[in-house]
C-alpha positions in Angstrom: -15.8 -23.9 -6.6 -19.1 -23.6 -8.4 -20.1 -20.2 -9.7 -23.8 -19.6 -10.0 -24.7 -17.9 -13.3 -27.3 -15.2 -13.3 -29.0 -13.2 -16.0 -28.9 -9.4 -15.8 -32.6 -9.3 -15.2 -32.3 -11.5 -12.1 -31.8 -9.8 -8.8 -29.0 -10.8 -6.4 -29.8 -12.6 -3.2 -29.9 -9.8 -0.6 -29.9 -12.1 2.4 -26.0 -12.0 2.9 -26.2 -8.2 2.9 -28.8 -8.1 5.6 -27.2 -11.0 7.6 -23.9 -9.2 7.8 -25.4 -5.8 8.8 -27.5 -7.5 11.4 -24.5 -9.2 12.9 -22.5 -6.0 13.0 -25.5 -4.1 14.5 -25.9 -6.7 17.2 -22.1 -6.7 18.0 -22.1 -2.9 18.2 -25.0 -2.8 20.5 -23.4 -5.3 22.8 -20.1 -3.3 22.7 -22.0 -0.1 23.5 -23.5 -1.8 26.6 -20.3 -3.5 27.8 -17.3 -1.7 26.4 -17.5 1.7 28.0 -15.7 0.6 31.2 -12.8 -1.1 29.4 -12.3 1.8 27.0 -12.2 4.2 29.8 -9.7 2.1 31.8 -7.5 1.7 28.7 -7.5 5.5 28.0 -6.6 6.2 31.6 -3.7 3.8 31.4 -2.4 5.4 28.3 -2.8 8.9 29.7 -0.7 7.9 32.7 2.3 6.8 30.6 5.0 9.0 29.1 5.7 6.5 26.4 4.0 5.8 23.1 1.4 3.3 22.1 2.7 0.4 20.0 -0.1 -1.4 18.2 0.5 -4.9 17.0 -1.3 -7.8 15.3 -1.1 -10.0 12.3 -3.4 -10.8 9.4 -6.7 -8.8 9.4 -6.0 -7.7 12.9 -2.7 -6.3 11.7 -4.6 -4.3 9.1 -6.9 -3.0 11.8 -3.9 -2.3 13.9 -2.3 -0.1 11.1 -5.5 2.0 11.1 -5.7 2.2 14.9 -2.1 3.4 15.2 -2.6 6.0 12.5 -5.8 7.3 14.1 -4.2 7.5 17.6 -1.2 9.4 16.2 -3.3 11.8 14.2 -5.5 12.7 17.2 -2.8 13.5 19.7 -1.6 10.1 21.0 1.9 9.1 19.8 1.5 5.6 18.3 3.2 3.3 15.9 2.3 0.0 14.3 4.5 -3.1 14.8 4.0 -6.2 12.7 4.0 -9.0 15.3 5.8 -11.5 13.0 8.6 -9.0 12.3 8.8 -8.1 16.0 10.0 -11.6 16.7 13.0 -11.0 14.4 14.4 -7.7 15.7 11.7 -5.1 15.1 10.8 -5.2 18.8 13.6 -2.8 19.2 11.0 -0.1 18.5 9.4 -0.8 21.9 10.9 1.1 24.8 10.4 0.9 28.6 7.4 2.8 29.6 5.5 2.2 26.3 2.1 0.6 26.1 1.6 -2.3 23.7 -1.9 -2.7 22.3 -2.5 -6.1 20.9 -5.3 -6.9 18.6 -6.5 -10.5 18.1 -9.9 -12.0 17.6 -9.1 -15.5 18.9 -6.7 -14.3 21.6 -4.5 -17.3 20.7 -2.3 -15.6 18.1 1.1 -17.4 18.4 3.2 -14.4 17.4 1.6 -12.2 20.0 2.0 -14.8 22.7 5.7 -15.2 21.8 6.2 -11.5 22.2 5.2 -11.4 25.8 8.4 -12.6 27.5 10.4 -9.9 25.7 7.8 -7.3 26.5 7.9 -8.1 30.2 11.7 -7.8 30.2 11.5 -4.4 28.4 9.0 -3.1 30.9 5.8 -2.2 29.2 2.1 -2.3 30.0 -0.1 -4.3 27.8 -3.7 -3.9 26.5 -5.6 -6.3 24.3 -8.5 -5.8 21.9 -9.6 -9.4 22.0 -12.6 -11.3 20.8 -12.2 -13.9 23.6 -11.6 -12.3 27.0 -11.0 -15.8 28.5 -8.2 -16.7 26.0 -4.5 -17.4 26.6 -3.5 -13.9 25.6 -6.1 -12.3 27.9 -4.6 -14.0 31.0 -1.2 -12.4 30.4 -2.3 -8.8 29.6 -2.8 -5.9 32.0 -6.1 -4.9 30.5 -8.5 -6.4 28.0 -11.0 -4.6 25.8 -13.5 -7.4 24.9 -14.9 -7.4 21.4 -17.1 -10.5 21.6 -19.3 -11.3 18.7 -21.9 -14.0 18.2 -21.2 -14.6 14.5 -19.1 -13.1 11.7 -22.0 -12.5 9.4 -20.6 -14.2 6.3 -22.3 -17.2 4.8 -19.7 -19.6 6.3 -19.3 -17.7 9.6 -15.5 -18.0 9.1 -14.2 -14.8 7.4 -13.2 -12.0 9.8 -16.0 -9.5 9.0 -18.0 -8.6 12.1 -15.0 -9.2 14.4 -12.6 -6.9 12.4 -15.3 -4.2 12.2 -15.8 -4.3 16.0 -12.0 -4.2 16.6 -11.8 -1.2 14.4 -14.6 0.5 16.3 -12.9 -0.3 19.6 -9.7 1.3 18.4 -11.6 4.4 17.2 -13.5 4.6 20.5 -10.2 4.5 22.4 -8.7 7.2 20.1 -11.8 9.4 20.5 -11.8 9.1 24.3 -8.1 10.1 24.4 -8.7 12.9 22.0 -11.3 14.4 24.3 -9.3 13.8 27.5 -6.3 15.6 26.0 -8.4 18.5 24.9 -7.1 17.9 21.3 -8.7 20.6 19.3 -8.7 22.1 15.8 -5.4 23.9 16.2 -3.6 20.7 17.3 -5.3 18.7 14.5 -4.2 21.2 11.9 -0.6 21.0 13.1 -0.6 17.3 12.5 -2.5 17.5 9.2 -0.7 20.3 7.3 -1.5 18.7 4.0 -5.2 18.5 4.6 -7.9 21.2 4.1 -8.2 22.1 7.7 -4.4 22.3 8.2 -4.0 24.6 5.2 -6.9 26.8 6.3 -5.6 27.2 9.8 -1.9 27.3 9.3 -1.2 28.6 5.8 -0.4 32.3 5.7 0.1 34.5 2.7 3.7 34.9 3.6 4.2 31.1 3.3 3.4 31.2 -0.4 4.3 34.7 -1.5 7.7 35.6 -2.9 9.9 38.2 -1.1 10.3 41.5 -2.9 14.0 40.9 -3.7 13.0 37.6 -5.5 10.6 39.2 -7.9 11.7 41.0 -11.1 10.5 44.7 -11.4 10.3 47.2 -14.2 9.4 50.9 -14.5 6.3 51.9 -16.5 8.5 53.2 -19.3 10.4 49.9 -19.7 11.2 48.7 -23.2 10.4 45.3 -24.5 14.0 44.2 -24.0 13.9 45.3 -20.4 10.7 43.3 -19.8 12.2 40.1 -21.3 15.3 40.6 -19.2 13.3 41.1 -16.0 11.2 38.0 -16.8 14.2 35.8 -17.0 15.8 37.2 -13.9 13.7 34.9 -11.6 11.7 31.7 -12.5 8.3 33.1 -11.6 6.9 33.8 -15.1 6.0 37.5 -14.3 7.4 40.9 -13.4 5.9 43.7 -11.4 5.5 47.2 -12.8 6.6 49.6 -10.1 6.2 53.4 -10.0 9.1 55.7 -8.9 7.6 55.9 -5.4 7.7 52.1 -5.1 4.0 51.4 -5.7 3.0 48.2 -7.6 1.0 49.3 -10.6 0.5 45.9 -12.2 2.2 42.8 -13.6 3.3 41.4 -16.9 3.5 37.6 -17.3 5.4 35.6 -19.8 2.1 34.9 -21.5 1.7 38.6 -22.2 4.8 38.7 -24.3 
């Protein structure tokens, strides 16, 4: 491989940048015009099932599948990712009757996905494909296909999965967004599934969740001696004690930094 040297004052060739973005833009416009029906049909199929969505793929499609499964799960649609290669060696046990298997493949000829089909039929699942070739071998065996057809990848060789993986990602997000809307999945539900995020903490976290109970906090009277203060400070691992009046009113606090 030959590496072209360049001096700092020389500008990089911007043609690859614009070529890729143009390819993605074209693919997205085509998907906007042609993908609405298939996304709606896929969402309707998922809404009718009581099972979960099992997203599967290999390679770059597998990486997109990971993200798609995570997005579905976090927006109200139970979903898991299944590595297609591992599925052929026992991990298909995660698939249950009544589930929907969502396969992602640009070529539609992925061997691992094709070899999964006989077992999936015996288990009793419905199948959806996000496929770059709606006339592929895989497409002929699936219940529904979301076509993600592109004209070119956008890289200089037209080989690396760039535009195709981006469009697959968009298709997965479009499906998740449609399901989110149809389920009426709102802020409260989102917060329940995201307790570690800002929205989850803002909507779910109450003062009582972080405050200590009264019987777990050391207390002293205003006339307490230094020894009493130190003793109270070591009673509980909080680093402070409350100064309480005879009529049980908190007058202030003393922290271990004060002593």
